[in-house]
N, C-alpha and C positions, 0 to 999 in steps of 0.2 A: 584691180581688175586682173584676172590672167587671161583672158578669153572672152569672143563676143561673136555671134554668129546669128543670121536668121533663117529663119526656114518654113516650111509648112506653109505655104504662099496659098492665097486663095483670091479668084478671080471673079469680076462680075460679068455680067452680060456682055459688056465691050471691052474684058478684058483687061478692065484697071484692076489693081492690086487693090484686095477689098480687106484682106487679113492676113496675118502671120504673127510666128513666134519669135522673141528672141531670146536667145539664151548665153547667159553670162554667167563666168568659172571665178568664183573669187578665194581667194589664200589670203588667210588673217592669222600675224605671227603677234602674242599677246607676251612680253616679260615682264616679270614681276624682279625688281632691281632691290627691293628693300629685304631686308631680316624676319619680315613676319610672314604670316598666312593673308592673301588680299584676295578678295572677291572683285569681281570683273563682270560688270554686265555692258554689252554691245549692241544696241539696238539699232535694227536697219529698218528703212522705210523704201517702201517700192513705188516706182510710176503708177502704177494701176493696184487693182484689188482682183484684179485677174492674174493670180501668179501660182509657180508649185515650186517647192523647193524640194533640192535632193542633199541630204545631207548626214552624217553617221552621226552627227555632235543632234543633244535634243536642244531644241529651243519653244520660245514659247510665242505662240501668238497673241500681241495686244492687241490689235485690232485688224479691221478689214486690210490693211498694207502694211503694218508692221507688224516685226520679231521681235525677241530677244533672247540670247545669247547671254547664258550666266557660265562664268569659268571660277573657280576656286584653285588659286598660284600657290604652289608651296613656296618658302623664302627662294630666293635667287633662283628661278625657274624659268621656265617658258612653255608658252601651248601654241598649238600652230594646227588648226584646221581648217577644212576647205570646202565650199557650199556651191551648188548651182543651182542660178535660178532663173525659171523660165516665166518669160511674161506674155501673156498673149493680148493681142492688138486686133482692131476692128473686128469683122466678122466672128476670128478665133476666139473673142471672149466668149460669144454665145455656145460654140461648142466645148470652151473648158467649164461653163455652167452646167450643161448637158452631163459631162464626162461625170461631174462630180456628183450628181443628183441619182448615177447611176449605183 
């Protein structure tokens, strides 16, 4: 985990927080120390089904709250990639659902 922030707060009529977004930035470094090509699968589970992932790397959505990254590493090599995960909480879940339907 490289960075964490919350934003887009929503308030109810009594000025209580009723929704927000959490933005987490991750950096993953994978090393192949062997003398053969290896395939590495990295699976990430999120704390909610209301999320958005921003990355330049391809990924597979396994289920509502799980993604999988697949990497093929050459012998004695490493790969580094980053992704940003935004999760929606409270009434922000409804906002994210409406945005996906558009």
